[in-house]
N, C-alpha and C positions, 0 to 999 in steps of 0.2 A: 574865677581863672588868675592864677599868680603867674604873671608875666615877668621873668628875671633877664635882667641885660645879659650881653655875652660875658660882662665881666663878672659879673655874681656868680653866674655858672662854673667859670673857672674857679672862683675862688672856691666854692662848695665843693670843688670836685675831685675825681683823682690827680689832676694838674697841679693842684696846688698841693697836696700833699706829697707830690713826689718832689715840688720844689722845696717846701718845709726840709724834707729829706735830705735834699741835697745841700741844703743850708746849715743843718745840723753836721753833716759831714765835712763842709767847710768850717766850719768853727772849730773842729776835733783836729783837721790840718792846720789851721792857723794857729791853734795854741801850741802845737808840738815846732811848727816853724820859729815862732817868736820867742820860745821859753828861754828864758836865762840869756839873753844877748843885750848887749850895750843898745840906746837908743840910736846912735849912728849907725848901726848895722840894722836896726828896725826899720829906719828909715830908707835905707838901700833895697833892703828884703821888700818893703812896702811899695817903692816905685817899679820893683821888676814884677811883684804882683799885679798892679793897675796895669803896667805897660802889657803883660802875658792877657789877661782880660780885654783890652782893648784889642790888642791883634786878633783875638779869637772871636771879636764882634759883640761880646756880652754887653759892653759899655754903651752900645748903641741902641741898646733896648733901656737906658734909663732915663728919666727925666727929670729936670728940677723942678721940684713942688715946692710952691709957698706964692 
């Protein structure tokens, strides 16, 4: 019998596929948001994006790896 951890099950299941689809959508939105702007403007937008992700609680699920 092959026993998988919860993480292995999630990474092989529909939850992971939904996550990957969301990341792809974010990449498209990110490209449009940053296209053709100067570095100082990009930094301001990046700070706003990070602030919004933190406000919504998404950064609470990240962990430093290393």
